[in-house]
N, C-alpha and C positions, 0 to 999 in steps of 0.2 A: 877430558877434551870435551869444552863445549862452544856450540858457535853462538854467538852474537846475531841477535836480532836487527831487522832491517833499519827499525826504531832509533835504536841502540847505536848504529853506525852512522847517523847521521850527526850528531854528537863528534863522531870522530871525523868525520870526512869533510865537516865545513868547519873546523879548526886552521887558524892559519898561523904564520909565523910571528904574527903578533899580535893576535886575541885566540885565547885557549879556553876550552872548553868545561873547565872542572868546576863544580862547586866549594865554595869556603864554607863552611860551619863555622862558628864562633860560639863556645859555652864558658859562660863567664861567673866567677866564682869570689865568692868576698874570702878573705882574709882569716886565716883560725883565731881564735878570740887570744890564744896563746901558742907559743913557738912557731916553727915553721911547717906548712904541709912537707908530706913523705913523698917528693916527686917519682922517685924510685916504685910505690909501691901503686902510684897512679898509673907509671907506665904499665907497670903488670898488668893492672886492671884492665885499662883498653887491649891489651895484649889479650888477654883470656876473654874479652867478647870480640873481641875483632875477628877472631879467628877462627869462630862459626859463619862468618859470612862469607862466600864463594869467591870475593875477590883478595880475599886476605893472602894466600900465598899463591895466585893465579896472574899471568902474565898473558899480553897481546900477543897473538902473532899474525901477520898480515899475508894477504897470499900474493906472488908477482900480479902487477897489473890490475889485481883486486877482482883477480877471475872470481874471484868468492868473500863472500863475508868473514872477517877474521875468526880467530877463536882465542877465549882461554885455555889456557897449559898450565900445569905446572912450571914454577920459576925455579931450579936447583940449585941458584945459586942466593935460594932467599934469605935474607936475615933481617926477621922481625926489630931489631935494634937499629939500623939502618935506617929506618921510616920515622923513626922519633927525635926529636929535637927537643933540649930544653934551654931556652935565653931567655936572660933578663931584659926589661923593658926599662927603657932610658928615663931617665928621672925629669921630670918628676912622677912618671906611670901614669898620666891621667889619659883621659878619652881622647885626645888631640893626637898622642905618642902611640898610644893602641891604635887608634885608626890607621895611623901613617903606617904603623910596622905591616898591619893587615893588609893593607891597600896594595904595597908594597909585593907581599907572600903572594895574592892572589895574579899578581901582575906575573908571574914569573912561570916557565914552564913546568909541566911535570915532564919525569924521567918515563917515558913512553915504554923502553925497556924492562922496565919490573912492573911489581903492584901498583896498580894505579890509587896510592892513597899514602897519605902522609900526615902525621901531626905533630905538631908544634905546640909546646907551653911557654909561652909568654911570664915571666914570671915578676913580683914586683909589680905589680897592676892596684892600684889606689883606686881606681873610680865603679869596683864594684859590689859596692855596698858600704858598710858602718864602719869596717877594720882595714886598717894598712895591711901591706903586703899581699893582696890578692893572688888570682892567676886565673888566665883563660887560655881553655885549652882550643885550638884553631884544628879543625879536619878537613884536610884536602881529598876529595874523590871524586874522579871523572866523572862525568856526565854520561861518556860512553857506559857505564856501570851503574848508575843509580839516579833515579829522578827523586823529586823533591819533596813525593809520598815515601818512596822508599827510604828516604835520609830521617823521617819522624819515625820509621817505623824499626828503624836500626839505633835511633835515640831510646827509645820505650827499651826497647833491650838490653840497652844500658841502665837503664834502671832496675833490671829486675836483678836481687841477689844474687852473686855468684852461686852456683851448683857444684857439687862433686866435678861432674865433666868439664865445669870452668879452669877449674882448679889444678887438672889432672896434668903430671908433666908430661905423659903421653901424646895428649891432645892439641899438641901446638900448631900441628896445622890443618887445613880446612880438609875436608875427606877428598881422598886420591880422586882423579878423573884420569880417565883409558890415556895410554900415552899418544901422544901426536904422530900421525903417520902422512906424508906426502902421499902417497899412494889413496889410502882411503880418501883425503881431503879431494883430490884430482877426482875421484869417483861422484862423492858427493855435491862437489861443483856443477857438474854435467847435469844432475837430477835436481837442485836446487835452481837452476837456468828455467829448464822445462817448468815447473812448478810454480816458479813467481810468473813466468810469462803466462802461466794459465790463470792465476789469481790476478795478475794487473787487466786481464780481457775481461775477467768475471766482474771488478770493482767497475772497468770503466763503462761497462753495459747498465751496471745496477745503480752510476750515479747517472744516467740518462732521465732518468725520471726529475733528478733536480737540477741536470745543467737545461734543460730544453726549456722548464717552465721559466725560470731564472733567465735565460733570453731573453724568451718572450718578454717578460716584467720591463728586464733592460730596454726593449727597444721600444714597447710602449711608455715609457717615459720620457717626459721632457729633458734635452739632455740638464738643463738648469738646474733639475729635480735630482738626478741620476748621483748614488752613494761615489763619493771619489773621496783619496786617502791622498791630502794635499801635503807636499811635503814639508817640515820643520824643520826648526835647529838639532832636533834630536835624531834626525836621519841623514846622519854622517859617519864618515869613518871613526871606528873604535879603536883604532892603531892604538898602541901608546898605553901608558899606566891606567889603571883602573882610578877611581874612587868614590869612596861610599861613605853613607851615614845613616844613622835611625836614630826614629824617635818613636817613644812607646807611649800610649792610650791605654787606658781603662778598657776592656774587653766588657763589660756589663755597659756602660755607658753606648759604647758602638751598637751593643747589640739592642738597646733602647733606641736608637735612632733609625730604628726599620717601622718604627710607628709612624715616622712621620710620613709615611707613604703605603698605601696596602698592597699585601704583596712582595714587600723589598726584602733581597736576601743582605745577607750579611756582606756576601759579594758586590751587590749594589751600592751599598752606603760605602764601602770600601772606594769602590770604584768615582762616586758621589764626591767622596774626600778629594780625592786625587785628583779631579780633575777639577777642583774648585784648588788645588792650590797650582796647578797647571796654568789656571787662568790668568792666577795673581803672577804668577812668572813671568808669563809671557806678556802681560799686561805694563808691569814696569820694564821689559826689555822692548816696547813698543813694538812686540810681533801676535799680540792677540788678533785675527783677523775674527771673519764670520763662517770659516770651515771648522768644524766640530775636530778634534783630535781624534783617531780611532786608534783604539788598544786592542792585542792581542792577547787574548785572555785562555791558558792553558785548562785543561779540563782531565779528573784522575778517570782514564779510563778502567780500572780493576774492576769495575762492579761491587756489587756487594761481600764478596768472599776477601775482597782486598788482595788477592794474586799475593805474587813473589815479592820479596822487598829487593832484589836485583832488579838491574835492568830497567827500561824504560816500558811504559804503557799508558798512553798521552791521547787525547786527541786536543782540541783547540779551534774556538770561533772568535771570530774579529768582530768588532760593536766600537760604534760611536759615543763618547762619553760628555758630548754637550759640552764642550768647553765656551762655545758659545752662551750658555745662558747663566744668567746670574746669581739666581736666584736660586737655593740648592734643593729645595723642594721640588720645583719644577723642574729641574737638572734630573734628579731622582726618578721622577716619574718618567721620562724619558730613558735614562737609562733603564727602567724597569723591563720595559717595551721593547729595548731592544735587544736586553741581555738572553728575555724569554724566546724572543724568535731567533735570537742564535743559536740556543742549546734545543728549540723543538726542531730546528730544521738542521739538514745539511750545509753546514756554510763554507765559502771559498777553501778558508784556512782547514776546517776539518778534511776537507775535499783531497786538497794538497798532500795532507798526511795519509789519510787511506791511500793514495796513489803510491805515494814514496816507500809505503810499507811493503809493497807489492813488487817493486825495481828491483829486478836482477845487480848486484854489487855493483859491477863495473859501469851501469846505468846511474846508481847511486849517486857514484862516488864522482862522474863527467858531472851530474843535475847538481852538486853540490859546490861545484866548482865554478859551474856558471852563476850561480845563486851568491856567491862571494865575488864573483867579478864584475856582477851587472848591478851588486845589492838589491835583487831582485824582494826582498823582505823589505823593504823600504816602502814597495808601490803598497801592499797588503796592512801598514799600520804603521802608527807612528811610533810606541812605546807597548812595553810588556807589563802588564798588571796580574800577579799571579799570588794567590791565597793558599795558605797551606796551614790547614790548622795542628795546633801542638798539643803537648799533655796539657789538661787542663787543670792538673794539681804538680802542689812541688814536686820535684822528684831529686834523686839521691845519687853518686856518682860515687864510688869508692867511700862512702859516708861524707861527702862535700854536698852541700844543697847548691844546687843551681840554683842562679839566681837570677839570670836571662840570657835571652839566645839571640843570634841574628844570623846572615844567611846573604851570602854574596852567590846569585846565580851568574853564569857567563853572559854576555851581549851577543848577537848576532850583528854581521856586517851591513851596517846602514838602519842599524838599528839601537840607538845608543843610552838609550834610557829603559834600567828596569824597577820596577816598583814591588817589590817583595815581601808581602805581609803572614810571614806565621807569627803565630800566638803560641803564649805558654802564661800557666797560672796565671788567670786572670788580665791577662795582658795582649796586646796586637803592637808588634812591629811593623810600623813604615821602615823598611829599609830600601834606599835609593842609593841604585848604582849608577855609574856613568863616566868618563870621562872628564879630563879637569878641560880641554877643549871644547866638548860638549855642555858642560855644566860647569863654568868656573866660579859659580858663585853658590857652591854646595849648601852653606848655611844658611844662605836666603831661603833659598827651595825649602830647606827644615823649617822655616818661619810660615813659610806658605803653607805648608801639609798643617802645624799647628792651627794659624789663624783658622783656615777652614774647618777642621774639626771643631772647634771652638764657636764658628759660628753656627755650626748644624747643635751645638750641644746647648748653643742658647736656645734653640725653637722648640726643647722639651717643656 
């Protein structure tokens, strides 16, 4: 029995009946040169690897009235095979067909009464490489159990050779945890409420050094010069089916673009390209204004040691991405200043995350409901942009070379655009996630990303 952390609970409590907080990972494999892939062997490989992760055979138990945070407990009815599905992709097995199936899968809820992961293997995929009849492994895990960095660490563990312990028939389940007891959790709920209340007070006191000067700066700034988040088409309801597309660029070229402005990081380059794409897209729809879009930028808070690969350990800051500036280099210069300021100080986004980490469960739940009901997140930013570096070298899973990867993170209510940029084996992938009502012409948006990247590439 292990209790989830307050930050994990945010992804549980902000989930709604039409917007689900799971992460969907696509692992794309080319077809074998001869014969067919052995999918039974592939499933056994994933079972052997996943069983070492804490959530493999654990389900969530929530307390009445959210009196305390939920617990991971052993699922007595756990059957690993029930979490795997093998299904042929509709002919012709191209990217359009695969994308439609993945979007449908990502838009479906997970069964919250069993371990929060599942694997779907699409066969007959003809867009993953040179050979026909490839396959794509789609892994869904709920964000309450893992974040993007944890997912990359899990992928790295998949790539290691199977050990004797992996293949042992007696190691089918993750390490057993103590049994769930209502009497023990009731006592812990009282202690947690006191502990978290003290932590909340300490956090608020520590934040006074940030809030006071920030308030004075705000009051001393002319109203016309104050930083504001203006609503855009992306700040709309995210109910219904999600859409996504992906475009890959050379990581070596992307890294070289940092030389266009001294001090630029890879993340700054990604933000500059994204802003250029957004500028083109909004201009086409006659929605480009004199107000810059503002991005929510997650930050890994695990530190140098890396931390556990389960749960969430994130911070964040918001920054303008200067969609108002046409010249890419001038835009990057402003973005570098904005991100350096965001990372060096305590931003409103980071402060909000720090505060919510200290809220008792009931207050966290009510806060999440209020955030959803008011779409309050849209008042802090217009979109999410997240960069999570992946494996730098090609990796093999069960003897199959991974050709490419993609990921679909969840959207937030009132936050209808997420640009996720994982990297793998010399490429970085711009993954765009939205809804059909917010981004009805996603193909055009992907063209805008390519054009923005090409424009900057021409300046090298």
